[in-house]
N, C-alpha and C positions, 0 to 999 in steps of 0.2 A: 511430483513430476520430475523426471530425470532429464536434464538438459544436455547431457553429454559431458565429455572431459572438459574441465575448466582450464583455460590457458593461464599459465603462471604470470603474475603481475611483473612487468619489466621495470617500472619506475618506482621510486621511493614514495609510498603513499603519503599524500598531504604535503610533499615538499614542493616548494616553488622553484622550478628550474630556470627562472629568469634572475635569480639572486646572483649577485656578483661572486665570482669564484672560479675555481678550476674544476673541469669535468673531464674524466677519462672515458673515452668511448671505444667500442669495438664493433665493427660492422662486418658481417660475413656475406659472401655471395650465396645465392640460393644453391643448395646441395653442395656447397663448398667447392664448386668447380673453379679451377685455376684459370681465371680470365685475364689477370693483370700482368703476367710475366713469369719469370723464373728466378730462383735463387742460384747464383753462380759464385762460387768461392766465397760464400757467406754474405753476399750482397745481392740486393734485388736488382734485376735488369727488367725494366718496364717495357712492355710492348705498347702498341698504339692505344689499346683500351686502358692500360695502366696510366699512360700519359694523360688521357682524358680525365681519369679519376683525379690525378694530381692537379690538373688545371682547375677542376671544379672545387677541390679542397682549397686551393690558393685563392679562388674567387670569393669564398665565403666572407672574409673580412672586408672585401670591397662592397659587398651587398649588405652586410650587417656590420656597420661601423663600430658597434659596441662589443665586438669580439676580437680576440687575438688568438692566433694559432701558436701553440707551444710545440713540443716534440710530437712527431708523427712519422708513420711508416706505412707504405703500401706493401702488402705481402701478396703472394700469388693468388690467394682466394679470400683475403680479409684485409681489414684496415684497422690500425690503431692510431688514435690521436688524442691530444689534450687541447681542449678549447678553454680559453679564459673569457668569461663574460665580465665586461667592465661597464658599470652603470653608475656614473657619478651622481645621478639623481636619486639613487637608492638611499644614500646617506643624507640626512638633513641636519643642519646646524641648529642646535638648541642653545639655550642660555648656559647650559652646563657642559657644552662641548658637542661632540658628535654622537648621535645615537642611531642605531640601525632602524630603518623604517621598513614597512611592508613593501616588497618588490612590486606588488600590484596596486599600491596606493596611488591613485591618480594625482593626488595633491603633490606628490613628490616628483612628478614628471613635468618638465618644462612644456608650455603649451605647444611649441613647434618642434618638440623632440618626439620622434616616433616611439611607439610602445616597444619595449624590449620583448622580443619573441623568446619564448622558453626553448631550452635545448632541443626537445623533440621536434619543434618546428624548424629549427636551424638544420638539424640532421635530415629531416624530411626534405628540405630544399636541396641539400647536397645530393641525396639519393635520387630525387626526381630529376634534377638537372643533369647529373652524370648519366643516368639511365637513358634519358632522352637523347643526349649527344651520342652515346654509344650506339643506340638503335639507329640514329640518323647517319652518322659518319661511317660506322662499321657495317651497317645493314645487318647487325647482329640482333635478331629478334629473340635469341635464346638467352641473352644476358638478363639477369635479375639479381637484385639484392635480396638477402634473406629478410623475412618480415621482421620489423622492429630493429633494435640494436641493444647492446649491453652498455650500461653506463655505471660510473662510480663517481660519487661526489668526493673530491679530494679535499680533506680538511686539515691536513698536517703537512708541514714542509718535508718531513722525512718520507711521507707517502709520495709526495710530488717527486722528490728525488729518485725514489726507488722505481716509480712508474716510468719516469724519463729513461732511467737505465734499462729497464725491461724493454721499452720500445726500441732503443738504440741497438740492443743485443738481439732483438727478435729475428732478423734475417740469419744471423750466425747460428741460431738455435733451431732453424727450420726443420732439420732432420728429426728433432724430438717434439716439434710443435703438434699439439693435439688437433690443429686444423689442417695439417699436412695429410693429404689423401692416403698416404701409406700407413698413417696412424689411426685413421678413422675406422671404427669397427662397426 
């Protein structure tokens, strides 16, 4: 029985996305429509919708106190960011020092410490709250994020540094960006 075209898996199969570490994410608008502003002289100039996205990104560590925001940039039709998940309860002290525990092992969580939500739930909250505010404040019922998002688990310091550099340079490279509507085929 043919079930149609299978959607490509977006997440790393079997990986626990609540594990402490750095995660690089890219989120695009639906149809890559430029909703957030424009690039002027190699810098992003956010419009009101872009400011809402910025506000909701900065809201994330207030709502999820176990994350830190690293380098990030809002582009006219997409978003790049690095999130660090910090979970002190992930590591448990053993007689021989520190050993890595299972991020979902309930015995490692303090009783009154909330469960660490995995990256897809954090990004889901960002996309949902920003969309809701855009629809309410802008009366913009046409705005939508593209389904899902791209992620990359950052495992090396060199990777982290090069991704930070890429994010910082992204506005200056907009003319060549594959998400720029003039480059989309």
